[in-house]
Backbone as JSON, one array per atom type, in Angstrom:
{
  "sequence": "MTATKKRKQIITVFRAVDLMRGGGTLVQLHSASGLRWYIVPHGEVTERIANELLKRPDVQPSQDGLFPGISQTFRFRGRHDPD",
  "N": [[-4.54, -24.14, -2.46], [-4.3, -22.64, -5.6], [-1.78, -21.72, -8.03], [-2.79, -19.91, -9.79], [-4.66, -18.37, -8.54], [-6.38, -15.35, -8.12], [-5.33, -12.25, -6.73], [-6.92, -10.18, -4.31], [-8.35, -7.13, -5.37], [-8.33, -3.69, -4.65], [-10.65, -1.31, -5.38], [-11.48, 1.35, -5.16], [-10.64, 4.72, -4.19], [-11.69, 5.61, -1.79], [-12.15, 3.23, -0.35], [-9.51, 2.33, -0.16], [-8.37, 4.36, 1.44], [-9.82, 3.95, 3.81], [-8.86, 1.39, 4.52], [-6.18, 1.98, 4.94], [-6.39, 3.77, 7.08], [-7.17, 1.97, 8.97], [-4.83, 0.71, 9.55], [-3.47, -0.44, 7.42], [-0.76, -0.62, 5.05], [0.63, 1.18, 2.4], [2.43, -0.11, -0.22], [5.03, -0.4, -2.66], [5.81, -2.9, -4.85], [7.92, -5.24, -6.58], [6.95, -7.31, -9.27], [6.43, -10.2, -11.38], [5.36, -9.04, -13.61], [6.14, -6.4, -13.52], [6.32, -3.25, -11.66], [4.1, -3.02, -8.91], [1.39, -1.81, -6.86], [0.32, -2.18, -3.5], [-1.95, -2.46, -0.75], [-1.02, -3.53, 2.15], [-2.21, -5.69, 4.61], [-4.17, -6.15, 2.65], [-4.67, -6.09, -0.24], [-4.24, -5.54, -3.83], [-3.79, -2.32, -5.39], [-4.63, -0.04, -8.03], [-2.36, 1.81, -10.14], [-3.33, 4.37, -10.49], [-5.0, 4.75, -8.22], [-3.03, 4.51, -6.23], [-1.47, 6.77, -6.84], [-3.34, 8.79, -6.27], [-3.6, 8.41, -3.52], [-0.99, 9.05, -2.71], [-0.94, 11.77, -3.15], [-2.26, 12.82, -1.04], [-2.02, 14.7, 1.97], [-1.99, 13.33, 4.38], [-0.91, 10.85, 3.94], [2.08, 9.44, 4.29], [5.65, 8.86, 3.8], [7.16, 5.96, 5.27], [9.72, 5.83, 6.18], [11.28, 3.57, 5.31], [13.82, 2.87, 4.51], [14.81, 1.61, 2.22], [15.98, 2.83, -0.08], [17.84, 5.74, 0.23], [15.89, 8.6, 0.58], [14.03, 7.72, -1.27], [11.25, 6.39, -0.83], [9.37, 3.34, -0.59], [7.31, 2.56, 0.89], [4.41, 3.52, 2.54], [2.46, 5.17, 5.02], [-0.64, 5.9, 6.69], [-1.17, 8.96, 8.23], [-2.82, 10.24, 10.81], [-4.53, 12.99, 12.48], [-3.76, 12.72, 15.13], [-1.54, 11.12, 15.16], [1.92, 10.38, 15.82], [4.86, 11.97, 14.4]],
  "CA": [[-4.59, -22.9, -3.2], [-3.59, -22.78, -6.86], [-0.9, -20.6, -8.4], [-3.54, -18.96, -10.62], [-5.63, -17.63, -7.72], [-6.2, -13.91, -8.23], [-5.29, -11.47, -5.5], [-8.01, -9.22, -4.17], [-7.99, -5.78, -5.79], [-9.07, -2.6, -4.03], [-10.99, -0.58, -6.6], [-11.83, 2.76, -4.96], [-9.77, 5.48, -3.3], [-12.34, 5.65, -0.48], [-11.87, 1.95, 0.32], [-8.09, 2.31, 0.13], [-8.15, 5.23, 2.6], [-10.36, 3.24, 4.99], [-7.94, 0.31, 4.88], [-4.96, 2.58, 5.5], [-6.74, 4.28, 8.41], [-7.25, 0.8, 9.83], [-3.51, 0.14, 9.8], [-2.85, -0.94, 6.2], [0.42, 0.1, 4.57], [0.76, 1.23, 0.95], [3.79, -0.49, -0.61], [5.29, -0.68, -4.06], [6.58, -4.14, -4.93], [8.25, -5.77, -7.9], [6.32, -8.58, -9.59], [6.87, -10.72, -12.68], [4.88, -8.15, -14.67], [6.58, -5.04, -13.27], [6.0, -2.68, -10.35], [2.69, -3.04, -8.5], [1.08, -1.18, -5.57], [-0.53, -2.97, -2.63], [-2.18, -2.09, 0.64], [-0.74, -4.75, 2.89], [-2.32, -7.01, 4.03], [-5.51, -6.25, 2.07], [-4.75, -6.39, -1.66], [-3.61, -4.67, -4.82], [-4.46, -1.11, -5.87], [-4.12, 0.41, -9.31], [-1.41, 2.92, -10.05], [-4.14, 5.58, -10.35], [-5.37, 4.88, -6.81], [-1.79, 4.77, -5.47], [-1.1, 8.17, -7.05], [-4.3, 9.61, -5.52], [-3.22, 8.3, -2.1], [0.27, 9.76, -2.49], [-1.22, 13.21, -3.19], [-2.87, 13.21, 0.23], [-1.02, 15.1, 2.99], [-1.99, 12.4, 5.51], [-0.2, 9.63, 3.56], [3.48, 9.83, 4.41], [6.64, 7.77, 3.76], [7.36, 5.38, 6.6], [11.16, 5.71, 6.45], [11.59, 2.15, 5.19], [15.26, 2.7, 4.36], [15.24, 0.84, 1.06], [16.92, 3.7, -0.78], [17.73, 7.05, 0.87], [15.07, 9.58, -0.11], [13.09, 7.11, -2.21], [10.49, 5.42, -0.06], [8.43, 2.47, -1.28], [6.34, 2.19, 1.9], [3.71, 4.72, 3.0], [1.45, 4.95, 6.05], [-1.62, 6.95, 6.93], [-0.89, 9.73, 9.44], [-3.98, 11.0, 11.24], [-4.25, 14.2, 13.26], [-3.19, 12.4, 16.45], [-0.4, 10.22, 15.03], [3.23, 11.04, 15.92], [5.59, 12.08, 13.12]],
  "C": [[-3.75, -23.06, -4.47], [-2.75, -21.55, -7.15], [-1.65, -19.55, -9.22], [-4.59, -18.18, -9.84], [-5.34, -16.15, -7.79], [-6.17, -13.26, -6.86], [-6.47, -10.51, -5.5], [-7.53, -7.85, -4.59], [-8.92, -4.76, -5.14], [-9.37, -1.61, -5.14], [-11.41, 0.87, -6.4], [-10.85, 3.43, -4.0], [-10.36, 5.49, -1.89], [-12.06, 4.37, 0.31], [-10.4, 1.87, 0.72], [-7.77, 3.17, 1.36], [-8.65, 4.56, 3.87], [-9.4, 2.15, 5.46], [-6.65, 0.85, 5.48], [-5.23, 3.17, 6.88], [-6.79, 3.15, 9.42], [-5.92, 0.12, 10.06], [-2.82, -0.43, 8.58], [-1.7, -0.04, 5.76], [0.45, 0.04, 3.05], [2.21, 0.92, 0.6], [3.86, -0.71, -2.11], [6.23, -1.88, -4.12], [6.86, -4.51, -6.38], [7.52, -7.1, -8.08], [6.85, -9.04, -10.95], [6.44, -9.8, -13.82], [5.23, -6.69, -14.44], [6.22, -4.56, -11.87], [4.49, -2.68, -10.12], [2.56, -2.36, -7.15], [0.1, -2.06, -4.81], [-0.8, -2.21, -1.34], [-2.09, -3.39, 1.42], [-1.46, -4.69, 4.23], [-3.58, -7.21, 3.18], [-5.59, -6.56, 0.58], [-4.13, -5.32, -2.53], [-4.46, -3.44, -5.1], [-3.86, -0.73, -7.21], [-3.12, 1.54, -9.11], [-2.16, 4.24, -9.88], [-4.52, 5.8, -8.9], [-4.14, 5.18, -5.95], [-1.39, 6.23, -5.63], [-2.05, 9.11, -6.32], [-3.96, 9.58, -4.02], [-1.97, 9.11, -1.81], [0.12, 11.27, -2.54], [-1.76, 13.72, -1.86], [-1.8, 13.6, 1.25], [-0.95, 14.14, 4.18], [-1.4, 11.03, 5.17], [1.27, 10.01, 3.42], [4.42, 8.63, 4.29], [6.9, 7.25, 5.17], [8.83, 5.18, 6.93], [11.61, 4.26, 6.41], [13.06, 1.87, 4.93], [15.7, 1.89, 3.16], [16.29, 1.6, 0.25], [16.76, 5.08, -0.16], [16.93, 8.04, 0.0], [14.07, 9.03, -1.1], [12.32, 6.01, -1.48], [9.6, 4.59, -0.97], [7.34, 2.0, -0.31], [5.75, 3.47, 2.48], [2.64, 4.34, 4.0], [0.53, 6.15, 6.15], [-1.27, 7.64, 8.24], [-2.12, 10.57, 9.74], [-3.58, 12.21, 12.06], [-3.53, 13.89, 14.55], [-1.98, 11.48, 16.38], [0.9, 10.99, 15.2], [3.89, 11.09, 14.56], [6.44, 10.88, 12.86]]
}
């Protein structure tokens, strides 16, 4: 694998929601070109898609503990998921 291999990008909100329902986690990470959003382990999402996901009441911080009150990790919470 070469260093120039592009990461897979998730290009629709609908696909991002499906991946999160399947267990994916939305995370904000630092990269050489600044902050980026990813659904781990599936691929990168644009800031627009990340913002759309964060507006949803079923996407909640996962209490990652990086900085108190400032989460960088979010999970999908369905109707039957515990708090």
